[in-house]
N, CA, C and O atoms as a printed pandas DataFrame, in Angstrom:
     atom_number atom_name residue_name chain_id  residue_number  x_coord  y_coord  z_coord
0              1         N          MET        A               1  104.316   98.406  123.562
1              2        CA          MET        A               1  103.406   97.320  123.230
2              3         C          MET        A               1  103.945   96.551  122.021
3              4         O          MET        A               1  104.268   97.146  120.993
4              5         N          LEU        A               2  104.037   95.263  122.149
5              6        CA          LEU        A               2  104.544   94.432  121.063
6              7         C          LEU        A               2  103.412   93.971  120.163
7              8         O          LEU        A               2  102.294   93.727  120.616
8              9         N          ARG        A               3  103.720   93.857  118.894
9             10        CA          ARG        A               3  102.744   93.314  117.953
10            11         C          ARG        A               3  102.752   91.801  118.047
11            12         O          ARG        A               3  103.783   91.186  118.321
12            13         N          GLU        A               4  101.605   91.216  117.820
13            14        CA          GLU        A               4  101.532   89.760  117.767
14            15         C          GLU        A               4  102.150   89.308  116.445
15            16         O          GLU        A               4  101.879   89.896  115.398
16            17         N          ARG        A               5  102.963   88.288  116.492
17            18        CA          ARG        A               5  103.623   87.794  115.281
18            19         C          ARG        A               5  102.599   87.165  114.352
19            20         O          ARG        A               5  101.808   86.310  114.752
20            21         N          ARG        A               6  102.631   87.607  113.113
21            22        CA          ARG        A               6  101.706   87.069  112.118
22            23         C          ARG        A               6  102.505   86.342  111.054
23            24         O          ARG        A               6  103.689   86.613  110.852
24            25         N          SER        A               7  101.849   85.421  110.381
25            26        CA          SER        A               7  102.507   84.749  109.261
26            27         C          SER        A               7  101.743   85.107  107.995
27            28         O          SER        A               7  100.528   85.305  108.012
28            29         N          PHE        A               8  102.477   85.184  106.911
29            30        CA          PHE        A               8  101.903   85.581  105.633
30            31         C          PHE        A               8  102.155   84.491  104.609
31            32         O          PHE        A               8  103.214   83.863  104.600
32            33         N          SER        A               9  101.183   84.274  103.755
33            34        CA          SER        A               9  101.315   83.245  102.726
34            35         C          SER        A               9  102.321   83.697  101.672
35            36         O          SER        A               9  102.548   84.894  101.494
36            37         N          PRO        A              10  102.918   82.742  100.981
37            38        CA          PRO        A              10  103.831   83.097   99.887
38            39         C          PRO        A              10  103.134   83.958   98.831
39            40         O          PRO        A              10  103.763   84.829   98.229
40            41         N          GLU        A              11  101.856   83.722   98.607
41            42        CA          GLU        A              11  101.106   84.500   97.613
42            43         C          GLU        A              11  100.992   85.962   98.042
43            44         O          GLU        A              11  101.144   86.868   97.223
44            45         N          PHE        A              12  100.723   86.186   99.328
45            46        CA          PHE        A              12  100.614   87.549   99.846
46            47         C          PHE        A              12  101.953   88.268   99.711
47            48         O          PHE        A              12  102.007   89.420   99.282
48            49         N          LYS        A              13  103.033   87.581  100.082
49            50        CA          LYS        A              13  104.366   88.174   99.989
50            51         C          LYS        A              13  104.690   88.545   98.549
51            52         O          LYS        A              13  105.223   89.623   98.284
52            53         N          LEU        A              14  104.367   87.653   97.624
53            54        CA          LEU        A              14  104.623   87.919   96.210
54            55         C          LEU        A              14  103.815   89.124   95.729
55            56         O          LEU        A              14  104.310   89.938   94.950
56            57         N          GLN        A              15  102.583   89.231   96.194
57            58        CA          GLN        A              15  101.741   90.368   95.819
58            59         C          GLN        A              15  102.369   91.678   96.314
59            60         O          GLN        A              15  102.359   92.674   95.591
60            61         N          MET        A              16  102.909   91.688   97.526
61            62        CA          MET        A              16  103.549   92.888   98.074
62            63         C          MET        A              16  104.796   93.250   97.267
63            64         O          MET        A              16  105.039   94.424   96.990
64            65         N          VAL        A              17  105.582   92.242   96.890
65            66        CA          VAL        A              17  106.783   92.479   96.086
66            67         C          VAL        A              17  106.396   93.065   94.730
67            68         O          VAL        A              17  107.053   93.984   94.242
68            69         N          LYS        A              18  105.342   92.541   94.125
69            70        CA          LYS        A              18  104.903   93.049   92.822
70            71         C          LYS        A              18  104.426   94.493   92.922
71            72         O          LYS        A              18  104.694   95.297   92.030
72            73         N          LEU        A              19  103.720   94.829   94.000
73            74        CA          LEU        A              19  103.302   96.221   94.197
74            75         C          LEU        A              19  104.525   97.128   94.233
75            76         O          LEU        A              19  104.544   98.182   93.597
76            77         N          TYR        A              20  105.541   96.716   94.979
77            78        CA          TYR        A              20  106.768   97.495   95.094
78            79         C          TYR        A              20  107.475   97.611   93.740
79            80         O          TYR        A              20  107.918   98.694   93.358
80            81         N          GLU        A              21  107.577   96.499   93.025
81            82        CA          GLU        A              21  108.248   96.507   91.721
82            83         C          GLU        A              21  107.506   97.368   90.703
83            84         O          GLU        A              21  108.111   97.887   89.765
84            85         N          ASN        A              22  106.202   97.518   90.888
85            86        CA          ASN        A              22  105.410   98.341   89.978
86            87         C          ASN        A              22  105.386   99.810   90.388
87            88         O          ASN        A              22  104.638  100.606   89.821
88            89         N          GLY        A              23  106.202  100.166   91.370
89            90        CA          GLY        A              23  106.374  101.573   91.699
90            91         C          GLY        A              23  105.661  102.083   92.940
91            92         O          GLY        A              23  105.753  103.272   93.247
92            93         N          LYS        A              24  104.965  101.237   93.650
93            94        CA          LYS        A              24  104.285  101.692   94.869
94            95         C          LYS        A              24  105.339  101.896   95.959
95            96         O          LYS        A              24  106.150  101.001   96.198
96            97         N          PRO        A              25  105.343  103.052   96.621
97            98        CA          PRO        A              25  106.348  103.312   97.663
98            99         C          PRO        A              25  106.233  102.348   98.840
99           100         O          PRO        A              25  105.141  101.930   99.225
100          101         N          ARG        A              26  107.398  102.006   99.400
101          102        CA          ARG        A              26  107.438  101.075  100.538
102          103         C          ARG        A              26  106.556  101.547  101.688
103          104         O          ARG        A              26  105.793  100.764  102.255
104          105         N          ASN        A              27  106.665  102.842  102.034
105          106        CA          ASN        A              27  105.904  103.330  103.187
106          107         C          ASN        A              27  104.397  103.237  102.955
107          108         O          ASN        A              27  103.635  103.057  103.905
108          109         N          GLU        A              28  103.967  103.356  101.716
109          110        CA          GLU        A              28  102.546  103.223  101.393
110          111         C          GLU        A              28  102.083  101.767  101.563
111          112         O          GLU        A              28  101.005  101.516  102.103
112          113         N          ILE        A              29  102.889  100.826  101.110
113          114        CA          ILE        A              29  102.556   99.403  101.248
114          115         C          ILE        A              29  102.486   99.039  102.730
115          116         O          ILE        A              29  101.551   98.369  103.169
116          117         N          VAL        A              30  103.478   99.485  103.492
117          118        CA          VAL        A              30  103.529   99.191  104.928
118          119         C          VAL        A              30  102.280   99.720  105.623
119          120         O          VAL        A              30  101.660   99.014  106.418
120          121         N          ARG        A              31  101.914  100.957  105.322
121          122        CA          ARG        A              31  100.755  101.576  105.969
122          123         C          ARG        A              31   99.455  100.902  105.544
123          124         O          ARG        A              31   98.611  100.579  106.380
124          125         N          GLU        A              32   99.300  100.694  104.244
125          126        CA          GLU        A              32   98.053  100.152  103.700
126          127         C          GLU        A              32   97.768   98.722  104.161
127          128         O          GLU        A              32   96.615   98.360  104.395
128          129         N          TYR        A              33   98.820   97.911  104.290
129          130        CA          TYR        A              33   98.631   96.501  104.640
130          131         C          TYR        A              33   99.041   96.179  106.081
131          132         O          TYR        A              33   99.114   95.013  106.468
132          133         N          ASP        A              34   99.309   97.229  106.873
133          134        CA          ASP        A              34   99.664   97.085  108.287
134          135         C          ASP        A              34  100.837   96.120  108.484
135          136         O          ASP        A              34  100.766   95.178  109.273
136          137         N          LEU        A              35  101.912   96.385  107.745
137          138        CA          LEU        A              35  103.128   95.574  107.835
138          139         C          LEU        A              35  104.198   96.348  108.587
139          140         O          LEU        A              35  104.079   97.558  108.781
140          141         N          THR        A              36  105.232   95.656  109.004
141          142        CA          THR        A              36  106.394   96.349  109.552
142          143         C          THR        A              36  107.365   96.587  108.398
143          144         O          THR        A              36  107.445   95.778  107.473
144          145         N          PRO        A              37  108.098   97.690  108.451
145          146        CA          PRO        A              37  109.074   97.947  107.387
146          147         C          PRO        A              37  110.096   96.818  107.250
147          148         O          PRO        A              37  110.531   96.505  106.141
148          149         N          SER        A              38  110.479   96.210  108.367
149          150        CA          SER        A              38  111.478   95.135  108.295
150          151         C          SER        A              38  110.920   93.892  107.605
151          152         O          SER        A              38  111.645   93.212  106.879
152          153         N          ALA        A              39  109.640   93.591  107.825
153          154        CA          ALA        A              39  109.036   92.427  107.157
154          155         C          ALA        A              39  109.039   92.641  105.650
155          156         O          ALA        A              39  109.449   91.761  104.893
156          157         N          LEU        A              40  108.584   93.802  105.220
157          158        CA          LEU        A              40  108.559   94.085  103.786
158          159         C          LEU        A              40  109.972   94.071  103.209
159          160         O          LEU        A              40  110.196   93.572  102.107
160          161         N          GLY        A              41  110.912   94.616  103.957
161          162        CA          GLY        A              41  112.296   94.651  103.503
162          163         C          GLY        A              41  112.888   93.272  103.269
163          164         O          GLY        A              41  113.719   93.096  102.378
164          165         N          LYS        A              42  112.472   92.301  104.054
165          166        CA          LYS        A              42  112.970   90.932  103.879
166          167         C          LYS        A              42  112.434   90.297  102.602
167          168         O          LYS        A              42  113.079   89.428  102.014
168          169         N          TRP        A              43  111.271   90.728  102.185
169          170        CA          TRP        A              43  110.631   90.111  101.019
170          171         C          TRP        A              43  111.123   90.697   99.702
171          172         O          TRP        A              43  111.099   90.020   98.674
172          173         N          ILE        A              44  111.572   91.962   99.727
173          174        CA          ILE        A              44  111.960   92.591   98.454
174          175         C          ILE        A              44  113.454   92.646   98.263
175          176         O          ILE        A              44  113.928   93.145   97.243
């Protein structure tokens, strides 16, 4: 089953990057915000 492609605002992306920079693990961010690891990886 494929996920529907979603778009994220620049503000949301920046918030995710800041969470990561402040020490939150990638897998936790992905799980909590229902992201794909590759999407998060492109932003950080």
